[in-house]
KEKOL-195042 format. One line per 2 residues: their letters; for each residue z negated, y negated, x negated of N, C-alpha, C, O. Coordinates in steps of 0.2 Angstrom, whole numbers, plus 5000, padded with zeros to 4 digits. Atoms other than C-alpha are relative to their C-alpha. Layout:
a> Z,Y,X,Z,Y,X,Z,Y,X,Z,Y,X | ...
This chain:
ma> 5001,5007,4998,5060,5062,5095,4997,4996,4994,4993,4999,4990 | 5002,5004,5006,5057,5048,5081,4992,4998,5002,4990,4996,5007
kf> 5007,5003,5000,5039,5043,5077,5000,4994,4997,5004,4993,4992 | 5001,5007,5003,5034,5025,5073,4994,4999,4997,4989,5002,5000
sv> 5006,5001,5003,5021,5019,5062,5000,4992,4998,5005,4990,4996 | 5000,5007,5002,5015,5001,5058,4994,5000,4995,4989,5003,4996
ss> 5005,5001,5005,5005,4995,5043,4999,4993,4999,5004,4990,4996 | 5001,5007,5001,4998,4977,5043,4993,4998,5000,4990,5000,5005
pk> 5007,5003,4999,4982,4968,5039,4999,4995,5005,4994,4993,5007 | 5000,5005,4995,4987,4955,5052,5003,5003,5006,5005,4999,5011
la> 4996,4997,4994,4994,4967,5065,4997,4997,5007,4991,4997,5008 | 5001,5002,4994,4994,4959,5082,5002,5004,5005,5007,5008,5004
tv> 4998,4996,4994,4995,4967,5099,5007,4998,5003,5010,5001,5007 | 4993,5002,4997,5012,4958,5102,5006,5004,4997,5011,5004,5000
ia> 4995,4996,5003,5022,4971,5092,5000,5007,5005,4997,5011,5003 | 4998,4995,4996,5028,4983,5106,4995,5006,4999,4997,5011,4997
pa> 5005,4995,5001,5011,4993,5106,5002,5007,5004,4999,5012,5002 | 4998,4994,4996,5019,5006,5119,5004,5005,4995,5004,5011,4997
il> 4996,4995,5004,5031,5013,5105,4997,5001,4993,5000,5005,4990 | 5002,4999,5007,5021,5011,5089,4993,5004,5000,4989,5003,5004
vl> 5006,4996,5001,5007,5023,5083,4998,4997,4993,5001,4997,4988 | 5003,5003,5006,4995,5016,5070,4998,5006,4994,4996,5004,4989
ag> 5001,4995,5005,4993,5033,5061,4993,5000,4997,4992,5002,4991 | 5007,5000,5002,4974,5031,5060,4999,4996,4994,4994,4998,4990
tt> 5001,5005,5006,4975,5017,5047,4995,4995,5002,4994,4993,5007 | 5004,5005,5000,4962,5004,5044,5002,4994,4996,5003,4996,4990
pl> 4997,5005,5005,4967,4987,5037,4994,4999,4995,4988,5000,4995 | 5004,5000,5006,4960,4984,5020,4996,4994,5000,4990,4994,4997
wa> 5004,5006,5001,4954,4966,5022,4993,5000,5002,4989,4996,5000 | 5007,4999,4998,4938,4972,5029,4996,5003,4994,4990,5003,4994
fa> 5003,4996,5006,4934,4980,5012,5000,4996,4993,5001,4999,4988 | 4999,5004,5006,4935,4965,5000,4994,5001,4995,4989,5002,4998
ts> 5005,5000,5005,4925,4965,4984,5001,4995,4995,5006,4993,4994 | 5000,5004,5005,4921,4954,4970,4999,5003,4993,4999,4999,4988
sn> 5000,4996,5006,4920,4967,4956,5005,4999,4995,5011,4998,4998 | 4994,5000,5005,4930,4965,4940,5001,5006,4996,5004,5006,4991
eg> 4999,4994,5003,4928,4983,4935,5007,5002,5000,5011,5002,5005 | 4993,4997,5000,4945,4991,4930,5005,4994,4998,5011,4996,4997
va> 4995,5005,5002,4953,4974,4926,5001,4999,4993,4996,4998,4989 | 5000,5002,5007,4960,4972,4909,5001,4993,4998,5004,4989,5001
ie> 5000,5008,5002,4956,4955,4901,5002,4999,4993,5001,5002,4989 | 4998,5002,5007,4965,4947,4887,4995,4995,4997,4991,4993,5000
ed> 5004,5005,5004,4957,4936,4874,4999,4993,5003,4994,4990,5003 | 5000,5007,4996,4961,4920,4884,4996,5000,5006,4996,4995,5010
ga> 5004,4999,4993,4951,4927,4899,5005,5002,5006,5002,5003,5011 | 4995,4999,4994,4967,4930,4910,5000,5008,5001,5001,5011,4996
aq> 4999,4993,4998,4968,4947,4919,5007,5001,4999,5011,4997,5002 | 4993,4998,5001,4984,4956,4914,5002,5006,5004,5008,5006,5007
nv> 4999,4994,4996,4983,4972,4924,4994,5003,5003,4989,5003,5000 | 5005,4996,4997,4973,4983,4935,5003,5007,5000,5008,5009,5003
ag> 4998,4993,5000,4975,5002,4931,5008,5000,4998,5011,5005,5000 | 4993,5000,5002,4992,4998,4922,5005,4996,5004,5011,4996,5003
is> 4996,5004,4996,4999,4987,4936,4999,4993,4999,4993,4990,4999 | 5000,5007,5002,5003,4970,4931,4998,4995,5006,5000,4996,5011
vd> 5003,5005,4995,4994,4956,4940,5003,4993,5000,5001,4988,5003 | 4996,5007,5001,5006,4942,4935,5003,4998,5007,5006,5002,5010
gl> 4997,5003,4994,5010,4931,4950,4996,5002,5006,4998,5000,5012 | 5004,4998,4994,4997,4939,4961,4994,4995,5001,4992,4992,4996
kk> 5005,5005,4998,4984,4929,4970,4993,5004,4999,4993,5010,4998 | 5007,4997,5001,4965,4932,4967,4998,5005,5004,4995,5010,5003
ke> 5001,4995,4995,4963,4941,4983,5004,5006,4999,5001,5012,5000 | 4996,4994,5001,4977,4953,4979,4998,5004,4994,4998,5010,4994
ik> 5003,4996,5006,4969,4957,4962,4994,5003,5002,4993,5009,5000 | 5006,4996,4997,4953,4961,4971,5002,5006,5004,4998,5011,5003
tl> 4998,4994,4996,4962,4972,4982,5002,5006,4996,5000,5012,4997 | 4998,4995,5005,4970,4981,4968,4994,5003,4996,4994,5009,4996
nr> 5006,4998,5003,4954,4982,4959,4995,5005,5004,4992,5010,5002 | 5004,4996,4996,4945,4989,4974,5002,5007,5000,4998,5012,5001
yl> 4997,4993,4999,4956,5004,4975,5001,5003,4993,5001,5009,4993 | 4998,4996,5006,4961,5007,4957,4995,4999,4994,4997,5001,4988
an> 5004,5001,5006,4946,5002,4946,4998,5007,4998,4997,5012,5002 | 5002,4993,5004,4942,5017,4934,5005,5005,5002,5003,5011,5003
re> 4995,4995,4998,4958,5026,4939,5006,4998,4995,5007,4993,4993 | 4994,5000,5004,4974,5029,4930,5006,5004,5003,5005,5008,5007
ag> 4994,4997,4997,4992,5033,4935,5000,5008,4998,5000,5010,4993 | 4999,4993,5000,4995,5052,4938,5007,5002,5002,5012,4998,5001
da> 4993,4997,4997,5009,5062,4946,5002,4996,5005,4999,4993,5009 | 4997,5003,4994,5021,5055,4958,5002,5005,5005,5004,5010,5003
rq> 4998,4996,4994,5025,5062,4975,5006,4997,5003,5007,4991,5003 | 4994,5003,4996,5041,5060,4984,4999,4998,5007,5002,4994,5010
ci> 5002,5002,4993,5033,5060,5001,4993,5001,5001,4989,5004,4998 | 5007,4999,4998,5017,5058,5010,5000,5001,5008,5005,4999,5011
rl> 5001,4999,4993,5011,5064,5027,4996,4994,5003,4990,4993,5001 | 5003,5006,4997,5006,5049,5039,4993,5002,5003,4988,4999,5003
rq> 5007,4998,4997,4992,5060,5047,4995,5000,4995,4989,5001,4997 | 5005,5000,5005,4984,5061,5030,4997,4993,4998,4993,4993,4993
vr> 5002,5007,5002,4983,5042,5028,4994,4998,5003,4993,4998,5009 | 5007,5002,4997,4965,5035,5030,5001,4992,5001,4999,4989,5006
rt> 4999,5008,5001,4969,5016,5025,5006,4998,4997,5009,5002,4992 | 4995,5003,5003,4983,5006,5020,4999,4993,4998,4995,4989,5001
at> 5001,5007,5002,4984,4989,5010,5007,4998,4997,5010,5002,4994 | 4994,5003,5003,4998,4978,5004,4997,4995,4994,4992,4992,4995
vg> 5002,5004,5006,4997,4969,4987,5006,4996,4998,5011,4999,4996 | 4994,5004,5002,5009,4955,4984,5006,5002,5005,5005,5003,5010
dd> 4994,4999,4995,5027,4957,4991,5003,5007,4999,5007,5009,5003 | 4996,4993,5001,5031,4975,4984,4995,5006,4999,4998,5011,4997
il> 5005,4995,5002,5015,4985,4982,4996,5003,5006,4993,4998,5010 | 5004,4997,4995,5008,4997,4995,4995,5005,4998,4997,5009,4993
iy> 5005,4996,5002,4992,5006,4993,4998,5005,5006,4997,5002,5012 | 5002,4995,4995,4988,5022,5003,4994,5004,4998,4994,5007,4993
em> 5006,4996,5001,4970,5029,5004,5001,5006,5004,5001,5005,5010 | 4999,4994,4996,4972,5047,5009,4993,5003,5002,4988,5002,4999
rg> 5005,4996,4998,4960,5058,5018,4998,5005,4994,5003,5008,4992 | 5001,4996,5006,4951,5067,5004,4999,4996,4994,4997,4998,4989
gd> 5001,5004,5006,4950,5052,4993,5006,4998,4995,5005,4994,4991 | 4994,5002,5005,4967,5052,4984,5002,4993,5002,5002,4990,5007
il> 4997,5007,4999,4974,5034,4981,5007,5001,4997,5008,5003,4992 | 4993,5000,5001,4993,5033,4981,5003,4992,5000,5001,4989,5004
vn> 4997,5007,5000,5003,5017,4976,5007,5001,5000,5010,5005,4996 | 4993,5000,4999,5020,5014,4981,5003,4993,4998,5001,4988,5001
rt> 4997,5007,5001,5031,5000,4973,5007,5001,5003,5011,5005,5002 | 4994,4999,4996,5045,4997,4985,5006,4999,4995,5006,4996,4990
rs> 4994,5000,5004,5063,4999,4978,5003,4993,5000,5003,4990,5005 | 4996,5007,5000,5072,4983,4972,4996,4994,5002,4999,4989,5005
gc> 5004,5005,4998,5057,4972,4975,5001,4997,5007,5006,4994,5009 | 4999,5001,4993,5055,4970,4994,4999,4993,5002,5003,4990,5006
na> 5001,5007,4998,5049,4952,4994,4998,4998,5007,4999,4992,5009 | 5002,5001,4994,5042,4953,5011,4994,5004,5003,4991,5002,5008
vg> 5005,4996,4997,5029,4966,5013,4993,4997,5001,4990,4998,5006 | 5007,5003,4999,5013,4956,5010,4998,4996,5006,5001,4991,5008
gn> 5002,5003,4994,5004,4952,5026,5004,5001,5006,5003,4998,5011 | 4996,4999,4994,5018,4958,5037,4999,5007,5002,4997,5011,4999
ai> 5000,4993,4997,5020,4973,5048,5006,5004,4997,5011,5002,4996 | 4995,4995,5002,5029,4988,5041,5001,5005,5006,4997,5009,5008
in> 4999,4995,4995,5038,4998,5054,5005,5005,4998,5010,5004,4995 | 4997,4994,5003,5044,5015,5050,5002,5005,5006,4998,5007,5009
st> 4997,4995,4995,5055,5027,5061,5001,5006,4996,5005,5006,4991 | 4999,4994,5004,5054,5045,5055,5000,5006,5005,4996,5005,5010
pd> 5000,4995,4996,5058,5061,5063,4994,5005,5000,4993,5009,5005 | 5006,4996,5000,5042,5069,5058,4994,4995,4997,4995,4989,4998
dr> 5006,5004,5002,5025,5063,5051,5001,4998,4992,4995,4997,4989 | 4999,5001,5007,5032,5060,5033,5004,4994,4999,5008,4992,5002
ic> 4996,5005,5003,5037,5045,5023,5002,5002,4993,4998,5005,4990 | 4997,4997,5006,5048,5048,5008,5003,4994,4995,5005,4989,4998
ng> 4996,5005,5005,5055,5039,4992,5007,4999,5003,5010,5004,5004 | 4993,5002,4998,5071,5030,4997,5001,4999,5007,5006,4996,5009
qi> 5000,5001,4993,5067,5030,5015,4999,4992,5002,4995,4989,4999 | 4999,5007,4999,5071,5013,5023,4994,4998,5006,4993,5002,5010
fe> 5004,5003,4995,5058,5003,5033,5001,4993,5002,5004,4989,4998 | 4999,5007,4998,5058,4987,5043,4994,4996,4999,4988,4999,5000
vr> 5006,5005,5001,5047,4972,5039,5001,4995,5005,5006,4992,5006 | 5000,5005,4994,5042,4961,5054,4994,4995,4999,4989,4997,4996
dp> 5006,5005,4999,5031,4945,5056,4996,5003,5006,4999,5003,5011 | 5004,4996,4995,5017,4953,5066,4998,4995,5006,4997,4997,5011
la> 5002,5004,4995,5013,4937,5076,5007,4998,5004,5006,4997,5010 | 4994,5002,4997,5031,4931,5080,5005,5005,5002,5009,5004,5006
ni> 4996,4995,4999,5038,4948,5081,5008,4999,4998,5012,5001,5001 | 4993,5002,5003,5053,4942,5070,5001,5005,4994,4997,5006,4990
pl> 4998,4995,5005,5062,4955,5059,5001,4995,4993,5004,4990,4994 | 4999,5004,5006,5061,4949,5041,5005,5004,4995,5006,5001,4989
gs> 4996,4997,5004,5072,4962,5033,4998,5008,5000,4994,5010,5003 | 5002,4993,5001,5072,4980,5027,4999,5002,4993,5002,4998,4988
ca> 5002,4999,5006,5065,4988,5012,5000,5008,4999,5001,5011,5004 | 5000,4993,5001,5065,5006,5004,4993,5002,4996,4991,4998,4991
fg> 5006,4997,5004,5049,5016,4998,5003,5002,4994,5008,5005,4993 | 4999,4997,5007,5048,5020,4980,4996,5007,5000,4994,5010,5005
ef> 5005,4994,5001,5038,5035,4973,4993,4998,5002,4991,4993,5001 | 5008,5001,4999,5020,5037,4978,4997,5003,4994,4996,5009,4994
vq> 5003,4999,5006,5011,5037,4962,4992,5001,5002,4989,4997,5004 | 5007,4998,4999,4994,5046,4963,4996,4997,4994,4997,4997,4988
yd> 5004,5003,5005,4980,5036,4954,4993,5005,5000,4989,5005,5005 | 5006,4996,5001,4966,5048,4947,4995,4997,4997,4996,4992,4993
kv> 5005,5003,5004,4949,5044,4942,5000,5002,4993,5001,5007,4991 | 5000,4999,5007,4947,5042,4924,4995,5005,4998,4989,5004,5000
gs> 5005,4995,5002,4938,5057,4916,5000,5006,5004,4996,5010,5003 | 5000,4995,4995,4941,5068,4931,5006,5004,4999,5011,5001,4998
en> 4994,4996,4999,4952,5083,4932,5002,5001,5007,4998,5003,5011 | 4998,4999,4993,4963,5084,4947,5002,5007,5001,5006,5010,4998
ad> 4998,4993,4999,4963,5101,4954,5005,5001,5006,5003,5001,5012 | 4995,4999,4996,4979,5104,4962,5002,5007,5001,5006,5009,5005
């Protein structure tokens, strides 16, 4: 039997709650911060990246979201799959960046393949035969209030962001 999961900071109860499982996630919007730690600043004062991820075209709130999760971190190894039961929180940044905070403190960033153009603020509905989501797997994007499908996208690699100066004991 297929399992379903939804990830959205605006998730409304209108999306078929009888068949969807939230996989224990908490929306990020409750954890906004105004810290600028970890943001690379150019001489003209414009932020260019957070932990190596370009902030061009992102809104101030989205940059804060990236910063909250990735300050003092750098890209490490990429994973092909993650287990949904290990996800503590999810967040979306812009139209194509998904952030997963895992139980145990790992932070993983997924850049959707071929630029999704619809992830930000919408529900991600994933059907999977087990509790894993993997690189290349297709998911549906829906407007959470109108319950209208907006298209389909594919997950990219799940890149782990390690704390700067710490060694990851795998």
